[in-house]
RODO-2510 file (C-alpha; in nm, 4 decimals, decimal comma):
residues 88
     n   res          X          Y          Z
     1     m     7,6266     7,7784     6,6426
     2     p     7,7097     8,1322     6,5798
     3     t     7,5793     8,4421     6,6464
     4     p     7,3399     8,6700     6,3873
     5     t     7,5393     8,9816     6,3369
     6     v     7,3222     9,3326     6,3502
     7     e     7,3175     9,5715     6,0752
     8     p     7,3886     9,8778     6,2359
     9     f     7,1099    10,1289     6,1742
    10     v     7,1623    10,3612     5,8736
    11     y     7,0757    10,7706     5,8416
    12     a     7,0313    10,9991     5,5824
    13     a     7,1185    11,3698     5,5823
    14     l     7,0962    11,6548     5,3099
    15     r     7,4035    11,8496     5,1844
    16     d     7,4645    12,1393     5,3947
    17     a     7,4917    12,4142     5,0821
    18     s     7,4593    12,6876     5,4188
    19     w     7,8584    12,7938     5,3662
    20     l     7,7460    12,8268     4,9661
    21     s     7,6530    13,2955     4,8645
    22     h     7,3776    13,1412     4,6860
    23     p     7,3166    12,8398     4,7881
    24     d     7,0274    12,5936     4,4798
    25     v     6,5886    12,6557     4,6473
    26     y     6,4916    12,5099     4,3783
    27     t     6,5620    12,1815     4,2097
    28     l     6,5037    11,8631     4,5177
    29     k     6,7506    11,7970     4,7137
    30     k     6,9251    11,4307     4,7307
    31     w     6,9171    11,2314     5,0332
    32     h     7,3025    11,1296     5,1011
    33     v     7,3613    10,8212     5,3879
    34     d     7,5335    10,9432     5,7240
    35     r     7,8935    10,7453     5,7962
    36     g     7,8558    10,8794     6,1376
    37     t     8,1036    11,1520     6,0790
    38     a     7,8434    11,4376     5,8997
    39     t     8,0057    11,3425     5,5971
    40     p     7,7748    11,1836     5,2844
    41     a     7,8738    10,8200     5,1863
    42     c     7,9321    10,8761     4,8309
    43     s     8,2365    11,0842     4,8791
    44     n     8,5937    11,1330     4,9684
    45     t     8,6983    11,1601     5,3592
    46     r     9,0459    11,2909     5,3155
    47     t     8,9396    11,5447     5,1110
    48     w     8,6840    11,7113     5,3014
    49     s     8,8480    11,5459     5,6662
    50     s     9,1198    11,7461     5,7166
    51     r     8,9174    12,0102     5,6731
    52     n     8,6385    11,9664     6,0047
    53     n     8,3727    12,0440     5,7559
    54     p     8,0724    11,9073     5,7737
    55     m     7,8793    11,7813     5,4635
    56     l     7,6013    11,6997     5,5884
    57     d     7,2837    11,9326     5,7473
    58     e     7,2629    11,7083     6,0689
    59     t     6,9486    11,8406     6,1579
    60     t     6,8137    11,7180     5,7888
    61     r     6,9233    11,3701     6,0084
    62     k     6,7017    11,0857     5,9280
    63     p     6,6998    10,6743     5,9515
    64     a     6,7709    10,5673     5,5229
    65     a     6,4400    10,3634     5,5744
    66     d     6,2777    10,6266     5,6304
    67     v     6,3771    10,8070     5,2328
    68     a     6,2018    10,7561     4,9263
    69     a     6,3352    10,5948     4,7091
    70     h     6,3270    10,8434     4,4314
    71     v     6,5168    11,1731     4,6591
    72     r     6,7537    10,8913     4,7905
    73     c     7,1328    11,0032     4,6088
    74     l     7,2565    10,6794     4,3267
    75     r     7,6350    10,7173     4,3941
    76     p     7,7892    10,4233     4,4679
    77     g     7,8823    10,4967     4,8081
    78     c     7,5164    10,5994     4,9481
    79     r     7,3450    10,3384     4,6777
    80     v     7,4858    10,0443     4,8341
    81     r     7,4930    10,1444     5,2275
    82     c     7,1096    10,2274     5,1384
    83     p     6,8421     9,9528     5,2984
    84     a     6,6605     9,7801     5,0590
    85     d     6,3340     9,8076     5,1761
    86     t     6,2886    10,1625     5,1785
    87     p     5,9952    10,3233     5,0802
    88     t     5,8937    10,4619     4,6828
***
């Protein structure tokens, strides 16, 4: 009998905008699925990994299942990795 596969735990975090001179602090921010390297699942890793510059703020990291649907990133990379049973 085959062993059931366990899906890895999925985390989400907000983008890190601390390096911007005038970050937008007025609009609602989207939560991005974390690949485990502080890189969002919706971005091109080759562009950012060479710089060793994390794009996600690790202090905001939490389980993706706890993120409401209206604040989740809707880009394809994040959308397909986010758990379907997240609260709305």
